[in-house]
mmJSON file of the N, C-alpha and C atoms, coordinates in Angstrom:
{"data_MODEL":{"atom_site":{
"group_PDB":["ATOM","ATOM","ATOM","ATOM","ATOM","ATOM","ATOM","ATOM","ATOM","ATOM","ATOM","ATOM","ATOM","ATOM","ATOM","ATOM","ATOM","ATOM","ATOM","ATOM","ATOM","ATOM","ATOM","ATOM","ATOM","ATOM","ATOM","ATOM","ATOM","ATOM","ATOM","ATOM","ATOM","ATOM","ATOM","ATOM","ATOM","ATOM","ATOM","ATOM","ATOM","ATOM","ATOM","ATOM","ATOM","ATOM","ATOM","ATOM","ATOM","ATOM","ATOM","ATOM","ATOM","ATOM","ATOM","ATOM","ATOM","ATOM","ATOM","ATOM","ATOM","ATOM","ATOM","ATOM","ATOM","ATOM","ATOM","ATOM","ATOM","ATOM","ATOM","ATOM","ATOM","ATOM","ATOM","ATOM","ATOM","ATOM","ATOM","ATOM","ATOM","ATOM","ATOM","ATOM","ATOM","ATOM","ATOM","ATOM","ATOM","ATOM","ATOM","ATOM","ATOM","ATOM","ATOM","ATOM","ATOM","ATOM","ATOM","ATOM","ATOM","ATOM","ATOM","ATOM","ATOM","ATOM","ATOM","ATOM","ATOM","ATOM","ATOM","ATOM","ATOM","ATOM","ATOM","ATOM","ATOM","ATOM","ATOM","ATOM","ATOM","ATOM","ATOM","ATOM","ATOM","ATOM","ATOM","ATOM","ATOM","ATOM","ATOM","ATOM","ATOM","ATOM","ATOM","ATOM","ATOM","ATOM","ATOM","ATOM","ATOM","ATOM","ATOM","ATOM","ATOM","ATOM","ATOM","ATOM","ATOM","ATOM","ATOM","ATOM","ATOM","ATOM","ATOM","ATOM","ATOM","ATOM","ATOM","ATOM","ATOM","ATOM","ATOM","ATOM","ATOM","ATOM","ATOM","ATOM","ATOM","ATOM","ATOM","ATOM","ATOM","ATOM","ATOM","ATOM","ATOM","ATOM","ATOM","ATOM","ATOM","ATOM","ATOM","ATOM","ATOM","ATOM","ATOM","ATOM","ATOM","ATOM","ATOM","ATOM","ATOM","ATOM","ATOM","ATOM","ATOM","ATOM","ATOM","ATOM","ATOM","ATOM","ATOM","ATOM","ATOM","ATOM","ATOM","ATOM","ATOM","ATOM","ATOM","ATOM","ATOM","ATOM","ATOM","ATOM","ATOM","ATOM","ATOM","ATOM","ATOM","ATOM","ATOM","ATOM","ATOM","ATOM","ATOM","ATOM","ATOM","ATOM","ATOM","ATOM","ATOM","ATOM","ATOM","ATOM","ATOM","ATOM","ATOM","ATOM"],
"id":[1,2,3,4,5,6,7,8,9,10,11,12,13,14,15,16,17,18,19,20,21,22,23,24,25,26,27,28,29,30,31,32,33,34,35,36,37,38,39,40,41,42,43,44,45,46,47,48,49,50,51,52,53,54,55,56,57,58,59,60,61,62,63,64,65,66,67,68,69,70,71,72,73,74,75,76,77,78,79,80,81,82,83,84,85,86,87,88,89,90,91,92,93,94,95,96,97,98,99,100,101,102,103,104,105,106,107,108,109,110,111,112,113,114,115,116,117,118,119,120,121,122,123,124,125,126,127,128,129,130,131,132,133,134,135,136,137,138,139,140,141,142,143,144,145,146,147,148,149,150,151,152,153,154,155,156,157,158,159,160,161,162,163,164,165,166,167,168,169,170,171,172,173,174,175,176,177,178,179,180,181,182,183,184,185,186,187,188,189,190,191,192,193,194,195,196,197,198,199,200,201,202,203,204,205,206,207,208,209,210,211,212,213,214,215,216,217,218,219,220,221,222,223,224,225,226,227,228,229,230,231,232,233,234,235,236,237,238,239,240],
"type_symbol":["N","C","C","N","C","C","N","C","C","N","C","C","N","C","C","N","C","C","N","C","C","N","C","C","N","C","C","N","C","C","N","C","C","N","C","C","N","C","C","N","C","C","N","C","C","N","C","C","N","C","C","N","C","C","N","C","C","N","C","C","N","C","C","N","C","C","N","C","C","N","C","C","N","C","C","N","C","C","N","C","C","N","C","C","N","C","C","N","C","C","N","C","C","N","C","C","N","C","C","N","C","C","N","C","C","N","C","C","N","C","C","N","C","C","N","C","C","N","C","C","N","C","C","N","C","C","N","C","C","N","C","C","N","C","C","N","C","C","N","C","C","N","C","C","N","C","C","N","C","C","N","C","C","N","C","C","N","C","C","N","C","C","N","C","C","N","C","C","N","C","C","N","C","C","N","C","C","N","C","C","N","C","C","N","C","C","N","C","C","N","C","C","N","C","C","N","C","C","N","C","C","N","C","C","N","C","C","N","C","C","N","C","C","N","C","C","N","C","C","N","C","C","N","C","C","N","C","C","N","C","C","N","C","C","N","C","C","N","C","C"],
"label_atom_id":["N","CA","C","N","CA","C","N","CA","C","N","CA","C","N","CA","C","N","CA","C","N","CA","C","N","CA","C","N","CA","C","N","CA","C","N","CA","C","N","CA","C","N","CA","C","N","CA","C","N","CA","C","N","CA","C","N","CA","C","N","CA","C","N","CA","C","N","CA","C","N","CA","C","N","CA","C","N","CA","C","N","CA","C","N","CA","C","N","CA","C","N","CA","C","N","CA","C","N","CA","C","N","CA","C","N","CA","C","N","CA","C","N","CA","C","N","CA","C","N","CA","C","N","CA","C","N","CA","C","N","CA","C","N","CA","C","N","CA","C","N","CA","C","N","CA","C","N","CA","C","N","CA","C","N","CA","C","N","CA","C","N","CA","C","N","CA","C","N","CA","C","N","CA","C","N","CA","C","N","CA","C","N","CA","C","N","CA","C","N","CA","C","N","CA","C","N","CA","C","N","CA","C","N","CA","C","N","CA","C","N","CA","C","N","CA","C","N","CA","C","N","CA","C","N","CA","C","N","CA","C","N","CA","C","N","CA","C","N","CA","C","N","CA","C","N","CA","C","N","CA","C","N","CA","C","N","CA","C","N","CA","C","N","CA","C","N","CA","C","N","CA","C","N","CA","C","N","CA","C"],
"label_alt_id":[null,null,null,null,null,null,null,null,null,null,null,null,null,null,null,null,null,null,null,null,null,null,null,null,null,null,null,null,null,null,null,null,null,null,null,null,null,null,null,null,null,null,null,null,null,null,null,null,null,null,null,null,null,null,null,null,null,null,null,null,null,null,null,null,null,null,null,null,null,null,null,null,null,null,null,null,null,null,null,null,null,null,null,null,null,null,null,null,null,null,null,null,null,null,null,null,null,null,null,null,null,null,null,null,null,null,null,null,null,null,null,null,null,null,null,null,null,null,null,null,null,null,null,null,null,null,null,null,null,null,null,null,null,null,null,null,null,null,null,null,null,null,null,null,null,null,null,null,null,null,null,null,null,null,null,null,null,null,null,null,null,null,null,null,null,null,null,null,null,null,null,null,null,null,null,null,null,null,null,null,null,null,null,null,null,null,null,null,null,null,null,null,null,null,null,null,null,null,null,null,null,null,null,null,null,null,null,null,null,null,null,null,null,null,null,null,null,null,null,null,null,null,null,null,null,null,null,null,null,null,null,null,null,null,null,null,null,null,null,null],
"label_comp_id":["UNK","UNK","UNK","UNK","UNK","UNK","UNK","UNK","UNK","UNK","UNK","UNK","UNK","UNK","UNK","UNK","UNK","UNK","UNK","UNK","UNK","UNK","UNK","UNK","UNK","UNK","UNK","UNK","UNK","UNK","UNK","UNK","UNK","UNK","UNK","UNK","UNK","UNK","UNK","UNK","UNK","UNK","UNK","UNK","UNK","UNK","UNK","UNK","UNK","UNK","UNK","UNK","UNK","UNK","UNK","UNK","UNK","UNK","UNK","UNK","UNK","UNK","UNK","UNK","UNK","UNK","UNK","UNK","UNK","UNK","UNK","UNK","UNK","UNK","UNK","UNK","UNK","UNK","UNK","UNK","UNK","UNK","UNK","UNK","UNK","UNK","UNK","UNK","UNK","UNK","UNK","UNK","UNK","UNK","UNK","UNK","UNK","UNK","UNK","UNK","UNK","UNK","UNK","UNK","UNK","UNK","UNK","UNK","UNK","UNK","UNK","UNK","UNK","UNK","UNK","UNK","UNK","UNK","UNK","UNK","UNK","UNK","UNK","UNK","UNK","UNK","UNK","UNK","UNK","UNK","UNK","UNK","UNK","UNK","UNK","UNK","UNK","UNK","UNK","UNK","UNK","UNK","UNK","UNK","UNK","UNK","UNK","UNK","UNK","UNK","UNK","UNK","UNK","UNK","UNK","UNK","UNK","UNK","UNK","UNK","UNK","UNK","UNK","UNK","UNK","UNK","UNK","UNK","UNK","UNK","UNK","UNK","UNK","UNK","UNK","UNK","UNK","UNK","UNK","UNK","UNK","UNK","UNK","UNK","UNK","UNK","UNK","UNK","UNK","UNK","UNK","UNK","UNK","UNK","UNK","UNK","UNK","UNK","UNK","UNK","UNK","UNK","UNK","UNK","UNK","UNK","UNK","UNK","UNK","UNK","UNK","UNK","UNK","UNK","UNK","UNK","UNK","UNK","UNK","UNK","UNK","UNK","UNK","UNK","UNK","UNK","UNK","UNK","UNK","UNK","UNK","UNK","UNK","UNK","UNK","UNK","UNK","UNK","UNK","UNK"],
"label_asym_id":["A","A","A","A","A","A","A","A","A","A","A","A","A","A","A","A","A","A","A","A","A","A","A","A","A","A","A","A","A","A","A","A","A","A","A","A","A","A","A","A","A","A","A","A","A","A","A","A","A","A","A","A","A","A","A","A","A","A","A","A","A","A","A","A","A","A","A","A","A","A","A","A","A","A","A","A","A","A","A","A","A","A","A","A","A","A","A","A","A","A","A","A","A","A","A","A","A","A","A","A","A","A","A","A","A","A","A","A","A","A","A","A","A","A","A","A","A","A","A","A","A","A","A","A","A","A","A","A","A","A","A","A","A","A","A","A","A","A","A","A","A","A","A","A","A","A","A","A","A","A","A","A","A","A","A","A","A","A","A","A","A","A","A","A","A","A","A","A","A","A","A","A","A","A","A","A","A","A","A","A","A","A","A","A","A","A","A","A","A","A","A","A","A","A","A","A","A","A","A","A","A","A","A","A","A","A","A","A","A","A","A","A","A","A","A","A","A","A","A","A","A","A","A","A","A","A","A","A","A","A","A","A","A","A","A","A","A","A","A","A"],
"label_entity_id":["1","1","1","1","1","1","1","1","1","1","1","1","1","1","1","1","1","1","1","1","1","1","1","1","1","1","1","1","1","1","1","1","1","1","1","1","1","1","1","1","1","1","1","1","1","1","1","1","1","1","1","1","1","1","1","1","1","1","1","1","1","1","1","1","1","1","1","1","1","1","1","1","1","1","1","1","1","1","1","1","1","1","1","1","1","1","1","1","1","1","1","1","1","1","1","1","1","1","1","1","1","1","1","1","1","1","1","1","1","1","1","1","1","1","1","1","1","1","1","1","1","1","1","1","1","1","1","1","1","1","1","1","1","1","1","1","1","1","1","1","1","1","1","1","1","1","1","1","1","1","1","1","1","1","1","1","1","1","1","1","1","1","1","1","1","1","1","1","1","1","1","1","1","1","1","1","1","1","1","1","1","1","1","1","1","1","1","1","1","1","1","1","1","1","1","1","1","1","1","1","1","1","1","1","1","1","1","1","1","1","1","1","1","1","1","1","1","1","1","1","1","1","1","1","1","1","1","1","1","1","1","1","1","1","1","1","1","1","1","1"],
"label_seq_id":[1,1,1,2,2,2,3,3,3,4,4,4,5,5,5,6,6,6,7,7,7,8,8,8,9,9,9,10,10,10,11,11,11,12,12,12,13,13,13,14,14,14,15,15,15,16,16,16,17,17,17,18,18,18,19,19,19,20,20,20,21,21,21,22,22,22,23,23,23,24,24,24,25,25,25,26,26,26,27,27,27,28,28,28,29,29,29,30,30,30,31,31,31,32,32,32,33,33,33,34,34,34,35,35,35,36,36,36,37,37,37,38,38,38,39,39,39,40,40,40,41,41,41,42,42,42,43,43,43,44,44,44,45,45,45,46,46,46,47,47,47,48,48,48,49,49,49,50,50,50,51,51,51,52,52,52,53,53,53,54,54,54,55,55,55,56,56,56,57,57,57,58,58,58,59,59,59,60,60,60,61,61,61,62,62,62,63,63,63,64,64,64,65,65,65,66,66,66,67,67,67,68,68,68,69,69,69,70,70,70,71,71,71,72,72,72,73,73,73,74,74,74,75,75,75,76,76,76,77,77,77,78,78,78,79,79,79,80,80,80],
"pdbx_PDB_ins_code":[null,null,null,null,null,null,null,null,null,null,null,null,null,null,null,null,null,null,null,null,null,null,null,null,null,null,null,null,null,null,null,null,null,null,null,null,null,null,null,null,null,null,null,null,null,null,null,null,null,null,null,null,null,null,null,null,null,null,null,null,null,null,null,null,null,null,null,null,null,null,null,null,null,null,null,null,null,null,null,null,null,null,null,null,null,null,null,null,null,null,null,null,null,null,null,null,null,null,null,null,null,null,null,null,null,null,null,null,null,null,null,null,null,null,null,null,null,null,null,null,null,null,null,null,null,null,null,null,null,null,null,null,null,null,null,null,null,null,null,null,null,null,null,null,null,null,null,null,null,null,null,null,null,null,null,null,null,null,null,null,null,null,null,null,null,null,null,null,null,null,null,null,null,null,null,null,null,null,null,null,null,null,null,null,null,null,null,null,null,null,null,null,null,null,null,null,null,null,null,null,null,null,null,null,null,null,null,null,null,null,null,null,null,null,null,null,null,null,null,null,null,null,null,null,null,null,null,null,null,null,null,null,null,null,null,null,null,null,null,null],
"Cartn_x":[118.55,118.659,118.281,118.659,118.611,117.271,116.679,115.027,115.359,114.627,114.453,114.366,113.315,112.53,113.205,114.204,114.419,113.454,113.248,112.389,113.041,112.303,112.428,111.894,112.301,112.122,110.864,110.659,109.806,109.029,107.758,107.484,106.117,106.002,104.832,103.78,102.349,101.776,99.963,99.732,98.107,97.538,95.923,95.224,94.004,94.295,93.574,94.621,94.407,94.869,93.704,94.144,92.599,93.476,94.665,95.168,96.645,97.498,98.564,98.965,100.128,101.291,102.518,102.571,103.757,105.281,105.896,106.815,106.557,105.71,105.222,105.375,105.386,105.185,103.842,103.588,102.065,101.734,100.647,100.705,99.546,99.929,98.195,98.068,96.383,96.563,96.13,96.59,96.79,96.42,95.063,94.258,94.949,95.125,95.369,96.352,97.567,98.76,99.012,98.886,99.881,101.195,101.013,103.01,103.058,104.233,104.822,105.573,104.468,105.513,105.185,106.041,106.524,105.417,104.752,103.222,104.254,104.358,105.465,104.128,103.08,102.251,100.534,100.474,98.399,97.568,96.884,96.167,93.843,93.772,92.346,91.161,91.811,91.23,92.368,93.679,94.598,95.972,96.327,98.125,98.627,100.008,100.864,101.659,102.19,103.335,104.119,105.288,106.751,107.685,108.259,108.849,110.381,111.469,112.41,113.677,113.492,114.593,113.102,113.849,113.109,113.51,113.941,115.007,114.113,113.861,112.846,111.309,111.091,110.228,108.764,107.657,106.367,105.514,105.443,104.696,103.319,102.93,102.711,102.976,104.987,104.75,104.551,104.159,103.254,102.696,101.426,99.728,99.517,99.957,99.323,98.528,97.563,97.204,96.911,96.153,95.543,94.648,93.698,92.328,92.728,92.895,93.258,93.086,91.845,91.155,91.958,92.938,93.76,94.767,94.751,95.876,94.952,95.821,95.41,95.959,96.953,98.473,99.621,99.237,100.702,101.1,102.927,103.452,104.566,104.662,104.743,105.716,106.654,107.911,108.426,109.809,110.605,110.429,110.81,110.851,111.602,111.25,111.567,112.1],
"Cartn_y":[108.363,107.03,107.034,105.971,105.608,105.171,105.091,103.902,102.318,101.996,100.329,99.582,99.789,100.142,100.686,99.868,101.237,101.067,101.862,101.337,100.071,99.943,98.617,97.529,97.259,95.96,95.621,94.228,93.866,93.131,93.433,93.553,92.382,91.908,91.019,91.764,92.062,92.708,92.187,92.085,92.087,92.064,92.54,93.363,92.592,91.235,90.893,91.31,91.804,92.263,92.839,92.543,93.021,94.491,94.628,96.27,96.541,97.041,98.125,98.285,98.954,98.456,99.466,100.146,101.236,99.886,100.772,99.861,99.242,98.579,97.951,98.504,98.167,98.232,99.026,99.779,99.775,100.372,100.541,100.921,101.688,102.67,103.891,104.308,105.205,105.805,106.661,107.863,108.933,109.972,110.815,110.963,110.238,109.993,109.941,108.623,108.949,108.65,106.806,105.733,104.833,104.938,104.978,104.949,103.835,103.236,102.63,103.779,103.161,104.07,102.745,103.424,103.172,103.765,102.689,102.912,103.937,105.054,105.608,105.174,105.521,105.716,105.779,104.915,104.952,105.291,105.754,106.966,107.152,106.01,106.456,106.417,105.296,105.186,105.614,106.44,107.082,106.47,107.011,106.802,107.612,107.485,108.957,107.429,108.232,107.217,108.229,107.57,108.083,107.14,108.092,107.321,107.667,105.748,105.55,106.851,107.509,108.799,110.646,110.091,111.404,112.287,113.311,114.753,114.593,113.835,113.104,113.434,111.993,111.687,112.486,112.839,112.819,112.64,112.26,111.65,112.205,111.82,112.218,113.581,113.723,115.363,116.443,116.07,117.201,116.778,116.08,115.686,115.625,115.48,114.511,113.524,113.41,111.322,111.212,110.482,109.723,108.915,108.361,107.37,106.609,105.506,104.004,102.794,103.668,103.111,103.404,104.174,104.937,103.053,102.332,101.321,100.347,100.543,99.071,97.289,97.69,96.342,96.486,95.221,95.605,94.262,95.06,94.393,93.07,92.341,90.541,90.167,90.699,90.63,91.467,92.209,91.387,92.269,91.636,91.715,93.079,94.444,95.562,95.545],
"Cartn_z":[87.856,87.074,85.754,85.563,84.172,83.892,82.585,83.24,83.538,83.802,83.472,82.699,81.612,80.477,79.031,78.786,77.332,76.033,75.299,73.981,73.382,73.092,72.209,72.789,74.477,74.857,75.603,75.083,75.479,76.865,77.311,78.652,78.172,79.422,79.803,80.781,80.351,81.112,81.746,82.384,82.522,82.761,82.527,83.12,84.282,84.85,85.965,86.74,87.917,88.682,89.916,90.954,92.228,92.567,92.766,93.459,93.046,93.366,92.765,93.993,94.337,95.265,95.265,95.941,95.327,95.099,94.4,93.774,92.489,92.276,90.731,90.186,88.239,87.627,86.481,86.331,85.788,84.586,83.515,82.381,82.237,82.852,83.294,81.892,81.709,80.221,80.587,80.604,80.966,79.767,79.579,78.157,77.396,76.284,74.82,74.806,75.629,75.584,77.018,76.407,77.877,78.015,79.12,80.395,80.814,81.011,81.644,82.807,83.807,85.328,86.239,87.233,88.623,89.436,90.266,91.417,92.6,92.726,94.035,95.611,95.374,96.562,96.052,96.581,96.53,97.09,97.869,98.349,98.025,98.912,98.641,96.749,96.792,94.829,94.306,94.274,93.756,93.661,92.399,92.445,92.088,92.629,91.984,91.704,90.152,89.507,89.238,88.938,88.584,87.269,86.827,85.92,86.059,85.977,86.421,85.977,85.368,84.823,84.875,86.129,87.198,85.998,85.677,84.823,83.647,82.54,81.559,81.739,83.017,83.308,82.706,81.91,82.454,82.886,84.704,85.358,86.466,87.708,88.248,89.123,88.634,89.279,88.403,87.408,85.968,86.05,86.604,86.519,86.763,88.011,89.631,89.787,90.448,91.143,90.154,89.454,88.212,89.635,89.065,89.727,89.156,90.242,89.981,89.073,88.518,87.263,86.004,86.248,84.879,84.747,86.062,85.552,84.362,83.205,82.736,82.684,83.261,83.328,84.328,84.819,85.42,85.157,84.843,84.584,85.067,84.609,85.518,84.904,83.537,82.945,82.356,82.62,83.896,84.815,85.596,87.063,87.093,87.433,87.873,89.497],
"occupancy":[1.0,1.0,1.0,1.0,1.0,1.0,1.0,1.0,1.0,1.0,1.0,1.0,1.0,1.0,1.0,1.0,1.0,1.0,1.0,1.0,1.0,1.0,1.0,1.0,1.0,1.0,1.0,1.0,1.0,1.0,1.0,1.0,1.0,1.0,1.0,1.0,1.0,1.0,1.0,1.0,1.0,1.0,1.0,1.0,1.0,1.0,1.0,1.0,1.0,1.0,1.0,1.0,1.0,1.0,1.0,1.0,1.0,1.0,1.0,1.0,1.0,1.0,1.0,1.0,1.0,1.0,1.0,1.0,1.0,1.0,1.0,1.0,1.0,1.0,1.0,1.0,1.0,1.0,1.0,1.0,1.0,1.0,1.0,1.0,1.0,1.0,1.0,1.0,1.0,1.0,1.0,1.0,1.0,1.0,1.0,1.0,1.0,1.0,1.0,1.0,1.0,1.0,1.0,1.0,1.0,1.0,1.0,1.0,1.0,1.0,1.0,1.0,1.0,1.0,1.0,1.0,1.0,1.0,1.0,1.0,1.0,1.0,1.0,1.0,1.0,1.0,1.0,1.0,1.0,1.0,1.0,1.0,1.0,1.0,1.0,1.0,1.0,1.0,1.0,1.0,1.0,1.0,1.0,1.0,1.0,1.0,1.0,1.0,1.0,1.0,1.0,1.0,1.0,1.0,1.0,1.0,1.0,1.0,1.0,1.0,1.0,1.0,1.0,1.0,1.0,1.0,1.0,1.0,1.0,1.0,1.0,1.0,1.0,1.0,1.0,1.0,1.0,1.0,1.0,1.0,1.0,1.0,1.0,1.0,1.0,1.0,1.0,1.0,1.0,1.0,1.0,1.0,1.0,1.0,1.0,1.0,1.0,1.0,1.0,1.0,1.0,1.0,1.0,1.0,1.0,1.0,1.0,1.0,1.0,1.0,1.0,1.0,1.0,1.0,1.0,1.0,1.0,1.0,1.0,1.0,1.0,1.0,1.0,1.0,1.0,1.0,1.0,1.0,1.0,1.0,1.0,1.0,1.0,1.0,1.0,1.0,1.0,1.0,1.0,1.0],
"B_iso_or_equiv":[0.0,0.0,0.0,0.0,0.0,0.0,0.0,0.0,0.0,0.0,0.0,0.0,0.0,0.0,0.0,0.0,0.0,0.0,0.0,0.0,0.0,0.0,0.0,0.0,0.0,0.0,0.0,0.0,0.0,0.0,0.0,0.0,0.0,0.0,0.0,0.0,0.0,0.0,0.0,0.0,0.0,0.0,0.0,0.0,0.0,0.0,0.0,0.0,0.0,0.0,0.0,0.0,0.0,0.0,0.0,0.0,0.0,0.0,0.0,0.0,0.0,0.0,0.0,0.0,0.0,0.0,0.0,0.0,0.0,0.0,0.0,0.0,0.0,0.0,0.0,0.0,0.0,0.0,0.0,0.0,0.0,0.0,0.0,0.0,0.0,0.0,0.0,0.0,0.0,0.0,0.0,0.0,0.0,0.0,0.0,0.0,0.0,0.0,0.0,0.0,0.0,0.0,0.0,0.0,0.0,0.0,0.0,0.0,0.0,0.0,0.0,0.0,0.0,0.0,0.0,0.0,0.0,0.0,0.0,0.0,0.0,0.0,0.0,0.0,0.0,0.0,0.0,0.0,0.0,0.0,0.0,0.0,0.0,0.0,0.0,0.0,0.0,0.0,0.0,0.0,0.0,0.0,0.0,0.0,0.0,0.0,0.0,0.0,0.0,0.0,0.0,0.0,0.0,0.0,0.0,0.0,0.0,0.0,0.0,0.0,0.0,0.0,0.0,0.0,0.0,0.0,0.0,0.0,0.0,0.0,0.0,0.0,0.0,0.0,0.0,0.0,0.0,0.0,0.0,0.0,0.0,0.0,0.0,0.0,0.0,0.0,0.0,0.0,0.0,0.0,0.0,0.0,0.0,0.0,0.0,0.0,0.0,0.0,0.0,0.0,0.0,0.0,0.0,0.0,0.0,0.0,0.0,0.0,0.0,0.0,0.0,0.0,0.0,0.0,0.0,0.0,0.0,0.0,0.0,0.0,0.0,0.0,0.0,0.0,0.0,0.0,0.0,0.0,0.0,0.0,0.0,0.0,0.0,0.0,0.0,0.0,0.0,0.0,0.0,0.0],
"pdbx_formal_charge":[null,null,null,null,null,null,null,null,null,null,null,null,null,null,null,null,null,null,null,null,null,null,null,null,null,null,null,null,null,null,null,null,null,null,null,null,null,null,null,null,null,null,null,null,null,null,null,null,null,null,null,null,null,null,null,null,null,null,null,null,null,null,null,null,null,null,null,null,null,null,null,null,null,null,null,null,null,null,null,null,null,null,null,null,null,null,null,null,null,null,null,null,null,null,null,null,null,null,null,null,null,null,null,null,null,null,null,null,null,null,null,null,null,null,null,null,null,null,null,null,null,null,null,null,null,null,null,null,null,null,null,null,null,null,null,null,null,null,null,null,null,null,null,null,null,null,null,null,null,null,null,null,null,null,null,null,null,null,null,null,null,null,null,null,null,null,null,null,null,null,null,null,null,null,null,null,null,null,null,null,null,null,null,null,null,null,null,null,null,null,null,null,null,null,null,null,null,null,null,null,null,null,null,null,null,null,null,null,null,null,null,null,null,null,null,null,null,null,null,null,null,null,null,null,null,null,null,null,null,null,null,null,null,null,null,null,null,null,null,null],
"auth_seq_id":[1,1,1,2,2,2,3,3,3,4,4,4,5,5,5,6,6,6,7,7,7,8,8,8,9,9,9,10,10,10,11,11,11,12,12,12,13,13,13,14,14,14,15,15,15,16,16,16,17,17,17,18,18,18,19,19,19,20,20,20,21,21,21,22,22,22,23,23,23,24,24,24,25,25,25,26,26,26,27,27,27,28,28,28,29,29,29,30,30,30,31,31,31,32,32,32,33,33,33,34,34,34,35,35,35,36,36,36,37,37,37,38,38,38,39,39,39,40,40,40,41,41,41,42,42,42,43,43,43,44,44,44,45,45,45,46,46,46,47,47,47,48,48,48,49,49,49,50,50,50,51,51,51,52,52,52,53,53,53,54,54,54,55,55,55,56,56,56,57,57,57,58,58,58,59,59,59,60,60,60,61,61,61,62,62,62,63,63,63,64,64,64,65,65,65,66,66,66,67,67,67,68,68,68,69,69,69,70,70,70,71,71,71,72,72,72,73,73,73,74,74,74,75,75,75,76,76,76,77,77,77,78,78,78,79,79,79,80,80,80],
"auth_comp_id":["UNK","UNK","UNK","UNK","UNK","UNK","UNK","UNK","UNK","UNK","UNK","UNK","UNK","UNK","UNK","UNK","UNK","UNK","UNK","UNK","UNK","UNK","UNK","UNK","UNK","UNK","UNK","UNK","UNK","UNK","UNK","UNK","UNK","UNK","UNK","UNK","UNK","UNK","UNK","UNK","UNK","UNK","UNK","UNK","UNK","UNK","UNK","UNK","UNK","UNK","UNK","UNK","UNK","UNK","UNK","UNK","UNK","UNK","UNK","UNK","UNK","UNK","UNK","UNK","UNK","UNK","UNK","UNK","UNK","UNK","UNK","UNK","UNK","UNK","UNK","UNK","UNK","UNK","UNK","UNK","UNK","UNK","UNK","UNK","UNK","UNK","UNK","UNK","UNK","UNK","UNK","UNK","UNK","UNK","UNK","UNK","UNK","UNK","UNK","UNK","UNK","UNK","UNK","UNK","UNK","UNK","UNK","UNK","UNK","UNK","UNK","UNK","UNK","UNK","UNK","UNK","UNK","UNK","UNK","UNK","UNK","UNK","UNK","UNK","UNK","UNK","UNK","UNK","UNK","UNK","UNK","UNK","UNK","UNK","UNK","UNK","UNK","UNK","UNK","UNK","UNK","UNK","UNK","UNK","UNK","UNK","UNK","UNK","UNK","UNK","UNK","UNK","UNK","UNK","UNK","UNK","UNK","UNK","UNK","UNK","UNK","UNK","UNK","UNK","UNK","UNK","UNK","UNK","UNK","UNK","UNK","UNK","UNK","UNK","UNK","UNK","UNK","UNK","UNK","UNK","UNK","UNK","UNK","UNK","UNK","UNK","UNK","UNK","UNK","UNK","UNK","UNK","UNK","UNK","UNK","UNK","UNK","UNK","UNK","UNK","UNK","UNK","UNK","UNK","UNK","UNK","UNK","UNK","UNK","UNK","UNK","UNK","UNK","UNK","UNK","UNK","UNK","UNK","UNK","UNK","UNK","UNK","UNK","UNK","UNK","UNK","UNK","UNK","UNK","UNK","UNK","UNK","UNK","UNK","UNK","UNK","UNK","UNK","UNK","UNK"],
"auth_asym_id":["A","A","A","A","A","A","A","A","A","A","A","A","A","A","A","A","A","A","A","A","A","A","A","A","A","A","A","A","A","A","A","A","A","A","A","A","A","A","A","A","A","A","A","A","A","A","A","A","A","A","A","A","A","A","A","A","A","A","A","A","A","A","A","A","A","A","A","A","A","A","A","A","A","A","A","A","A","A","A","A","A","A","A","A","A","A","A","A","A","A","A","A","A","A","A","A","A","A","A","A","A","A","A","A","A","A","A","A","A","A","A","A","A","A","A","A","A","A","A","A","A","A","A","A","A","A","A","A","A","A","A","A","A","A","A","A","A","A","A","A","A","A","A","A","A","A","A","A","A","A","A","A","A","A","A","A","A","A","A","A","A","A","A","A","A","A","A","A","A","A","A","A","A","A","A","A","A","A","A","A","A","A","A","A","A","A","A","A","A","A","A","A","A","A","A","A","A","A","A","A","A","A","A","A","A","A","A","A","A","A","A","A","A","A","A","A","A","A","A","A","A","A","A","A","A","A","A","A","A","A","A","A","A","A","A","A","A","A","A","A"],
"auth_atom_id":["N","CA","C","N","CA","C","N","CA","C","N","CA","C","N","CA","C","N","CA","C","N","CA","C","N","CA","C","N","CA","C","N","CA","C","N","CA","C","N","CA","C","N","CA","C","N","CA","C","N","CA","C","N","CA","C","N","CA","C","N","CA","C","N","CA","C","N","CA","C","N","CA","C","N","CA","C","N","CA","C","N","CA","C","N","CA","C","N","CA","C","N","CA","C","N","CA","C","N","CA","C","N","CA","C","N","CA","C","N","CA","C","N","CA","C","N","CA","C","N","CA","C","N","CA","C","N","CA","C","N","CA","C","N","CA","C","N","CA","C","N","CA","C","N","CA","C","N","CA","C","N","CA","C","N","CA","C","N","CA","C","N","CA","C","N","CA","C","N","CA","C","N","CA","C","N","CA","C","N","CA","C","N","CA","C","N","CA","C","N","CA","C","N","CA","C","N","CA","C","N","CA","C","N","CA","C","N","CA","C","N","CA","C","N","CA","C","N","CA","C","N","CA","C","N","CA","C","N","CA","C","N","CA","C","N","CA","C","N","CA","C","N","CA","C","N","CA","C","N","CA","C","N","CA","C","N","CA","C","N","CA","C","N","CA","C","N","CA","C","N","CA","C","N","CA","C","N","CA","C"],
"pdbx_PDB_model_num":[1,1,1,1,1,1,1,1,1,1,1,1,1,1,1,1,1,1,1,1,1,1,1,1,1,1,1,1,1,1,1,1,1,1,1,1,1,1,1,1,1,1,1,1,1,1,1,1,1,1,1,1,1,1,1,1,1,1,1,1,1,1,1,1,1,1,1,1,1,1,1,1,1,1,1,1,1,1,1,1,1,1,1,1,1,1,1,1,1,1,1,1,1,1,1,1,1,1,1,1,1,1,1,1,1,1,1,1,1,1,1,1,1,1,1,1,1,1,1,1,1,1,1,1,1,1,1,1,1,1,1,1,1,1,1,1,1,1,1,1,1,1,1,1,1,1,1,1,1,1,1,1,1,1,1,1,1,1,1,1,1,1,1,1,1,1,1,1,1,1,1,1,1,1,1,1,1,1,1,1,1,1,1,1,1,1,1,1,1,1,1,1,1,1,1,1,1,1,1,1,1,1,1,1,1,1,1,1,1,1,1,1,1,1,1,1,1,1,1,1,1,1,1,1,1,1,1,1,1,1,1,1,1,1,1,1,1,1,1,1]
}}}
């Protein structure tokens, strides 16, 4: 699958949210890097995030589950 966001594309995100759900696109902090990923699964305060381009994406398939607190914003535009 091709990535939904191409490099240089603008997006609008909010840090004001109550919860995250599978299918939503979020900005997460992993180490010192902020990444835009899609939430695939949520369980007991943790999220499993994946990139849309699975062949090259560095995501939870490589680094595992993240705490929900790693989400710093939810993407609200464009709707992906």
